[in-house]
C-alpha positions as a printed Julia matrix, in Angstrom:
415×3 Matrix{Float64}:
  89.77  142.26  112.01
  88.92  143.87  108.54
  86.27  142.54  106.2
  88.58  141.69  103.96
  90.57  139.22  106.78
  87.21  137.92  107.96
  86.09  137.09  104.97
  89.28  135.09  104.24
  88.99  133.35  107.69
  85.58  131.6   106.71
  85.51  128.39  104.74
  85.75  129.27  101.05
  83.46  127.09   99.11
  85.61  124.85   96.67
  85.02  125.44   92.74
  85.2   123.6    89.84
  84.69  120.11   88.72
  85.91  118.54   91.45
  82.18  118.35   92.6
  81.69  115.92   90.06
  83.8   113.12   91.68
  81.88  114.24   95.29
  78.38  113.68   93.92
  79.66  110.28   92.66
  81.53  109.41   96.05
  77.94  110.46   97.9
  75.89  108.79   95.56
  77.93  105.19   95.72
  78.26  105.36   99.64
  74.28  106.35  100.05
  73.15  103.52   97.45
  75.29  100.87   99.45
  73.94   96.94   98.89
  71.25   97.93   96.53
  74.1    98.97   93.48
  73.14   94.81   93.23
  69.58   96.2    91.98
  70.47   99.04   89.66
  73.3    96.61   88.38
  75.08   97.54   84.93
  73.45  101.17   84.07
  74.46  102.38   87.41
  77.91  101.15   87.12
  78.24  102.73   83.69
  77.1   105.71   85.01
  79.9   105.7    87.67
  82.32  104.84   85.39
  81.45  107.31   82.93
  80.99  110.06   85.23
  85.08  109.08   86.58
  86.26  108.92   83.15
  84.7   112.37   82.42
  86.31  114.01   85.45
  89.39  112.26   85.41
  90.08  112.68   81.71
  93.47  114.05   82.02
  94.92  112.13   85.12
  94.24  108.38   83.83
  97.29  108.08   81.67
  99.73  109.63   84.3
 102.92  108.07   84.71
 102.19  107.09   88.34
  99.07  104.61   86.64
 101.3   102.96   84.78
 101.42   99.89   86.66
  97.37   99.89   86.85
  97.2   100.34   82.95
  99.39   97.52   82.59
  97.13   95.49   84.62
  93.85   96.7    83.32
  95.68   96.31   79.6
  96.8    92.45   80.44
  93.2    91.94   81.75
  91.9    93.17   78.42
  93.93   90.9    76.74
  92.68   88.3    78.96
  89.13   89.04   77.97
  90.11   88.62   74.28
  91.56   85.29   74.7
  88.45   84.07   76.97
  85.94   84.87   73.85
  88.49   83.03   71.64
  88.39   80.35   73.93
  92.09   79.47   73.89
  93.42   79.57   77.51
  94.08   76.69   79.26
  90.84   75.14   81.64
  92.59   73.46   84.4
  89.74   71.38   86.14
  87.54   74.01   85.43
  84.2    71.94   83.85
  81.87   75.02   82.77
  82.34   77.95   80.26
  80.0    80.52   79.17
  80.53   83.61   77.21
  78.25   85.86   78.57
  79.68   85.78   82.31
  82.87   87.04   80.86
  82.08   90.97   81.11
  80.56   90.7    84.59
  84.0    88.65   85.89
  86.16   91.2    84.49
  84.01   94.52   85.13
  86.73   95.62   87.62
  89.09   96.02   84.65
  86.49   99.06   83.22
  86.46  100.25   87.32
  89.71  100.85   88.22
  91.26  103.1    86.2
  88.73  106.25   86.17
  87.78  105.83   89.35
  91.54  105.96   90.44
  92.31  108.34   88.76
  89.2   110.6    89.55
  90.13  109.71   93.26
  93.67  111.03   92.93
  92.96  113.96   90.98
  90.46  115.07   93.76
  93.23  114.56   96.4
  95.67  116.32   94.55
  93.19  119.25   94.12
  94.06  122.25   96.18
  91.0   123.99   95.87
  88.73  121.45   98.25
  91.87  121.33  101.18
  89.4   124.09  103.28
  86.55  121.63  102.59
  87.81  117.97  102.9
  86.69  117.67  106.62
  83.05  118.9   105.71
  82.93  116.56  102.87
  84.48  113.25  104.83
  81.34  114.14  107.24
  78.98  113.92  104.82
  80.2   111.01  103.5
  80.41  109.38  106.59
  76.72  110.48  107.57
  75.12  109.08  104.28
  76.92  106.28  104.57
  76.25  105.26  107.81
  72.62  106.49  106.97
  71.59  105.85  103.64
  74.01  103.05  102.79
  73.41  101.3   106.05
  69.59  101.47  105.56
  69.98  100.02  102.15
  72.18   97.34  103.61
  69.36   96.2   106.26
  66.75   96.32  103.33
  68.61   94.02  100.93
  69.38   91.62  103.81
  65.74   91.63  104.23
  66.14   92.53  107.92
  69.09   90.28  108.61
  72.26   91.28  110.51
  74.11   92.41  107.96
  74.96   95.76  107.91
  78.51   96.86  108.32
  79.9    93.34  108.54
  82.01   93.27  105.42
  84.08   95.72  103.88
  81.92   96.58  100.72
  82.48   99.49   99.06
  80.29  102.07  100.82
  81.68  100.56  104.43
  85.45  101.03  103.39
  84.55  104.33  102.03
  83.06  105.51  105.23
  85.53  104.12  107.2
  88.37  105.97  105.16
  86.55  109.08  105.93
  86.17  108.46  109.44
  89.53  107.95  110.42
  90.57  110.81  108.22
  88.84  112.55  110.57
  90.37  110.65  113.46
  94.02  111.16  112.33
  93.88  114.55  110.41
  91.54  116.73  111.16
  92.5   119.28  113.7
  88.79  120.45  114.52
  86.66  117.03  114.32
  89.39  114.74  115.59
  88.18  114.18  119.09
  84.63  113.56  118.27
  85.68  111.35  114.95
  88.03  108.91  117.6
  84.67  108.82  119.74
  82.82  107.84  117.02
  85.65  105.05  115.54
  86.12  103.54  118.85
  82.07  103.35  119.48
  81.7   101.52  116.35
  85.02   99.35  117.31
  83.37   98.28  120.4
  79.7    97.8   118.58
  81.56   95.46  116.22
  83.04   93.55  119.16
  79.92   93.2   121.0
  78.02   91.97  117.99
  80.94   89.41  117.14
  81.27   89.43  113.64
  83.33   87.0   112.13
  87.04   87.44  112.09
  87.61   89.93  109.25
  85.39   92.46  111.16
  87.36   92.25  114.53
  90.8    92.88  112.8
  89.67   95.95  111.15
  88.91   97.85  113.91
  91.8    96.29  115.77
  93.91   97.53  112.92
  92.24  101.02  112.85
  92.49  101.52  116.99
  95.93  100.05  116.75
  97.36  102.82  114.62
  95.28  105.18  116.05
  97.23  104.9   118.79
 100.17  105.39  117.37
  98.71  108.47  115.57
  97.69  110.17  119.1
 100.9   109.36  120.5
 103.03  110.5   117.42
 105.26  107.57  117.51
 106.55  107.01  114.14
 105.89  102.77  114.31
 103.25  103.0   111.38
 105.47  101.91  108.68
 106.53   99.03  110.93
 103.33   97.87  111.95
 102.13   97.82  108.32
 105.3    95.9   107.61
 104.73   93.47  110.5
 100.89   93.0   109.4
 101.5    92.13  105.7
 103.89   89.53  106.87
 101.62   88.02  109.33
  98.87   87.91  106.87
 101.01   86.43  104.44
 102.54   83.73  106.58
  99.38   83.09  107.97
  97.68   81.88  105.03
 100.94   79.99  103.77
 100.1    78.16  107.26
  96.62   77.61  106.7
  96.55   76.77  103.17
  98.42   73.29  104.33
  95.18   72.11  106.75
  92.21   74.51  105.74
  89.69   71.72  107.82
  91.59   72.73  111.14
  91.23   76.44  110.35
  87.81   75.59  109.46
  86.92   74.17  113.03
  88.03   77.48  114.37
  86.79   80.18  111.69
  84.59   78.66  109.15
  84.82   81.66  107.01
  88.06   81.45  106.71
  88.19   77.7   106.5
  86.5    77.47  103.24
  88.25   80.06  101.38
  91.38   78.39  101.97
  89.83   75.45  100.47
  89.21   77.45   97.25
  92.62   79.17   97.57
  93.94   75.69   97.4
  92.59   74.79   94.19
  93.47   78.14   92.66
  96.97   76.9    93.18
  96.22   73.78   91.7
  94.77   75.57   88.83
  97.6    77.78   88.24
  99.92   74.65   88.16
  97.88   72.72   85.62
  97.98   75.82   83.21
 101.64   76.4    83.96
 101.03   79.9    85.67
  99.08   81.34   82.04
  95.62   81.28   84.69
  92.24   80.18   82.57
  90.79   83.75   82.07
  86.94   84.68   82.46
  83.86   82.94   81.62
  84.4    79.65   83.65
  83.35   78.72   87.3
  86.13   79.8    90.36
  84.97   76.61   92.71
  84.83   73.2    92.28
  82.51   72.65   94.36
  83.74   69.73   96.29
  83.63   70.68  100.02
  81.3    68.5   101.17
  83.55   66.93  103.96
  84.62   70.06  104.82
  81.35   72.45  105.0
  79.57   69.09  106.29
  76.92   69.74  103.61
  75.89   67.92  100.18
  76.95   71.03   97.83
  78.03   74.7    98.45
  75.9    76.0    95.53
  73.65   74.58   93.2
  75.41   74.61   89.85
  73.26   76.93   87.8
  74.14   80.25   86.08
  74.56   82.23   89.16
  77.66   79.49   90.37
  79.79   81.02   87.67
  79.73   84.33   89.46
  80.84   82.8    92.6
  84.14   83.86   93.38
  87.39   82.78   95.6
  86.84   85.5    98.16
  90.27   86.99   97.41
  91.48   89.41   94.93
  94.99   87.84   94.9
  93.95   84.28   94.23
  91.11   85.5    91.9
  93.72   87.43   89.91
  96.28   84.39   89.97
  93.47   82.18   88.55
  91.83   84.35   85.81
  95.11   86.27   84.63
  97.71   84.13   86.25
 101.25   84.78   87.53
 102.02   88.1    85.65
  98.36   89.36   86.6
  99.15   88.69   90.32
 102.24   90.4    89.97
 100.93   93.55   88.35
  98.27   94.11   90.84
 100.84   93.76   93.53
 103.13   96.18   91.66
 100.35   98.75   92.19
  99.55   97.91   95.58
 103.45   98.37   96.32
 103.27  101.73   94.13
 100.51  103.21   96.86
 102.96  102.62   99.8
 103.74  105.89  101.89
 107.04  106.88  102.08
 109.38  107.89  105.26
 109.15  111.21  104.9
 105.43  111.76  104.6
 103.88  113.88  107.48
 103.3   111.6   110.35
  99.63  111.87  110.61
  98.98  111.65  106.68
 101.44  108.44  106.86
  99.62  106.82  109.93
  96.08  107.12  108.09
  97.64  105.41  104.83
  99.12  102.68  106.39
  95.95  102.18  108.46
  93.77  101.97  105.41
  96.39  100.23  103.25
  96.02   97.71  106.26
  92.42   97.2   105.82
  92.38   97.63  102.14
  94.56   94.94  101.75
  92.36   92.52  104.36
  89.45   93.64  102.17
  91.25   92.22   98.97
  92.89   89.18  100.65
  89.64   87.64  102.12
  86.46   89.39  100.17
  85.73   89.45   96.26
  88.03   92.34   96.32
  88.0    93.21   92.6
  85.47   90.82   91.02
  82.33   92.58   92.32
  81.6    96.08   92.06
  80.27   95.93   95.49
  84.19   96.29   96.2
  86.17   97.59   93.53
  84.92  100.83   93.84
  85.92  101.22   97.17
  89.29   99.79   96.75
  89.8   102.03   93.69
  88.83  105.35   96.0
  91.55  104.15   98.44
  94.12  103.79   96.13
  93.65  107.22   94.4
  94.29  108.59   98.13
  97.2   106.56   98.57
  98.39  107.94   94.84
  97.99  111.24   95.71
  99.32  111.41   98.75
 102.44  109.35   98.07
 102.92  111.61   95.14
 102.36  114.85   97.28
 104.87  113.3   100.0
 107.72  112.79   97.35
 107.05  116.28   95.41
 107.47  118.18   99.11
 110.87  115.78   99.9
 112.2   116.72   96.39
 111.25  120.45   96.96
 112.83  120.53  100.71
 116.22  118.92   99.01
 116.26  121.57   96.27
 115.93  124.33   98.87
 118.57  123.16  101.06
 120.65  122.9    97.99
 120.19  125.95   96.63
 121.81  128.6    99.18
 125.66  126.96   98.22
 124.98  127.74   94.65
 126.08  131.51   94.85
 129.29  130.48   97.24
 130.5   127.96   94.3
 129.64  130.93   92.04
 132.13  133.58   93.74
 134.72  131.25   93.72
């Protein structure tokens, strides 16, 4: 082997401003739950760095549904300040909480575009495995430690799909699904996490997360083209279970309290949407009726102080419908539909996209999802990844069609 060949065989360190995004992601997963402590200054810094890095990609045509969702949201912010939206059953209104409730509108476009740009960057192709390993180590190290500290030693680490955990699972499964060198080790770590989660008997969502990941991993290892069918089945089951549960939240509460009280809140959202004629109530109001004594078997869920207005319905879909009306819900669903992997995508890449799309949808369905930066940053990172993989797959499909059709052109000319 010549000197030049030996040098080319080594991993080349990528150059360019993509390292801004890597530093940003490592910072997000490192501070974990302590983002609550740093609050607005840290979030503003994150948004600013993402916007600087993604300045050329935010206005891409692929981002049009997200930009429409954002513009619709900012319009509702304005209407909320003017206090011209219907109030439905809500009793309180404070302009001071509007920005906090609508923070996701500032988070999504720059962070999604930054993630998309980085995944598109071929300079980092040789470094992605190492970067994914760094994300996993930092997230499960520093992020989990901060999580323990913030929960005052409780058993909260790795319980819900907060930003640092969603990004960490995305990085770990990237290695398990797509890495040639680190795949075996990543699979062992993922299975160990699944077993550890099951042993600790977390609530239903956590069990579903690892069942989903392990299920899609099995399809990937066996190279079975069933991932899109599995994803479609999961989404239909989730939708059907939600509709069924809304009919009788108390019965669900007896089985799984966390899901039971969410269903009670979501029923109130549907009532509010009906009372506003599908318009929504905007920002600045409470999200909960706080009338769940019979369901929760306690006097009240939360004291109706200032923080009461910041408790969401624990569902990005119902939050969007409650705040932004039917149009807002339609637009966020459209954003997600534009993330689905096309049929022609590489099998391992497609299985990974399907797996992360499923758990991200679960996060949006049953957590604060968008309203809290503790979740919205991770959601934005994943959406950018999906968009990049979809764009590259569609471009490759178009290119292959062109190559197949091109050889026939000279023959036609000779005729």
